[in-house]
N, C-alpha and C positions, 0 to 999 in steps of 0.2 A: 858787333861791328862797331868801330869807331865812329864819332860824329864826321871825321874828314872823308871815311869810305863810305858812308852815308850819303854824304854831300855828292861825292863822285857819282855814286850810283845813280842818285836823282837827276842829277845832269844827263847822263847816259840814258836814263828811261824817256827823257825827253829829246833826245836826239834820235832821229829813225833809222840812222846807221848803227847805233849802239843798243838801240832798245831791246831787241830780242836776247842779246849775251846778257845785258844788264838784269833783265826781269829772269833770265835763268840762274843767275846769282843770287837774286832775291829768292828765289824758290828755294835754293839749295841753304840758303842762309836762314831762314825762316820756316821751313817746313816741321822740323822736329818740334820748335816751340809751340807752333800754330796747331799742329796734331794735338799735343798733350792737352791744351786750353781747350781744343773742342771736344776732345775725348772725355773731359771731366764735364762737360753739359750733355753730349749727346750718348756717352758711355759705353757703347760698342764700337769696335775696332772698324767693321764695314762702314758703318754709320759716320765715325770721324774721317775715314778716307773719303768718303763722298763729299762730305762738308768741306774739306780741306780742298779738294778739287774746285768746289763751287768758289771757295774762298779766292782761289789764284785766277779763275777764270773771271770773277766780279773785279778784282783788282785789276788785271790785264785790261780788260773791256773800259774801265774808269781811270786808267792812268792819267787822262787829262784832267780829271776832276782834283788829283792829288796837288794842292798848291803849297804844300810846305808850310802850313799854318800848324802843322804837328809833325813829330818824327815820323819816319817811315814805318817803323815798328808798330807805333800808336795807330796809325792808320791802318795797317794789317790787321792788328788785334781788334780793332773796332768792326771792321769788316766779318772777322771770324766769330766775334761774340754774337754779333747781329744775325749771321747765318745760322749760327748753332741754336740761337732762340728761336728762330722761324723754324729751323728743322723740327725742333723740339713741339712747338705749336701745330704745325701740320700733322706730326706723328700722333699727336694727342685728339686730335680732331679726327684721324682715319681710325683710332682705336674707338672712338666714340660710335662712328659711325658702322663700324663692324659688329653684327651680332654674333658671330661665329668666333670671334676672338676670345681666346682663355686668357685671362689676366692671371699670369704665374708669378707675379712680382719680379721687379726688378733685380733683388738679389739671386732669385733663381736664374733670370736669364743670364745675369753675369757669370754665375758659375758654371753655366753651360757654354759661355762663350769660351772658345779655344784660345783667346789671344789676352783673357782675363786671368792675370797672375796673383791675384789676391785672394784672403782667405773669407770665410763667412762673415766676419765682422766687418771686413772692408766693403763686402758686397752691401751689408745691411747699412753702413754709411753712405754708399750710393745711393741706396734706396731712399733713405731719410732726406740726403740732398735733393733728389728728385721730387719729395713732396714739396718743397720750397716754392714760393712764387717766384718767377721769372728774374727780378730784380736781386732777391735775397740770396738767390741759388748762384747767380752769377758773381755777386760781391763776395760770398763765402767763398767760391772757387779760387777767384783771383788773389785773394787775401789768404786763406788757409794754405792750398795747393801751390798757388802761383806766387806766393811769398811777395806778393806786390804792396807797396805801400799805400796808405790811402790817397796820397797827391797824385800817385801814377792812376790808381782807378778812377779818382776824379777826372782826371784827364782824359781817360778812355770812355767813360760812362758819361761825362759831361754833366755832374751833379756835384753838390757839395759833399766837403769830407763830412761834416756833422751827419748828414743823411745816410752816408756810407756806413759811418761807425753804428749808427742805429740800427741800419739794416743788418750788420754783420753780428750784433749782439742779439737782435732777435731770432736771425738764423741759427746761432750756437744754442739758444735757448730752445728752440724747435727740435733742434737734432737731438738734444739732450733728452726731451721729454721723449720723443721717437724711441731712443734706446731704453728709456725705462718702461715703455710701453711693450717692448719686444725682448725683454730680456728673459 
């Protein structure tokens, strides 16, 4: 979406007469990008779909809080990342509370997911990424899979580029160690 298109959509989003159709365009325009960003964090298709719905619901209900101090896409990505991290945290708490939950491992869970089209190595990579702390996992996903520049990630996460570079480096090191242990 060009900056001019984005400005037009933002204007339409703030007009009650055009708000709904403009938001429908936002959903069409950003659904796939946001889905894949969410999927890299929450891992399964069904969970990613649920989180994506929550992202758009939150964006719709908080349109009045978007003040154009960042791009619309940045605002949506920030909501998606926060919703994804919150989902993973809730999921971890539920697993800790559940005594009858069998921990099959993320790699096995992904291999059983009909929507996962990767091989065992990719599943193991996702398992390694899932072991990372939230910030490192998010930075790694945005940089490695999302091919985002540190300046873009800095704007999304509201942190310095130096801190992001350190987080990414540590994440890569931990993932390498994970592969060495599971070789």
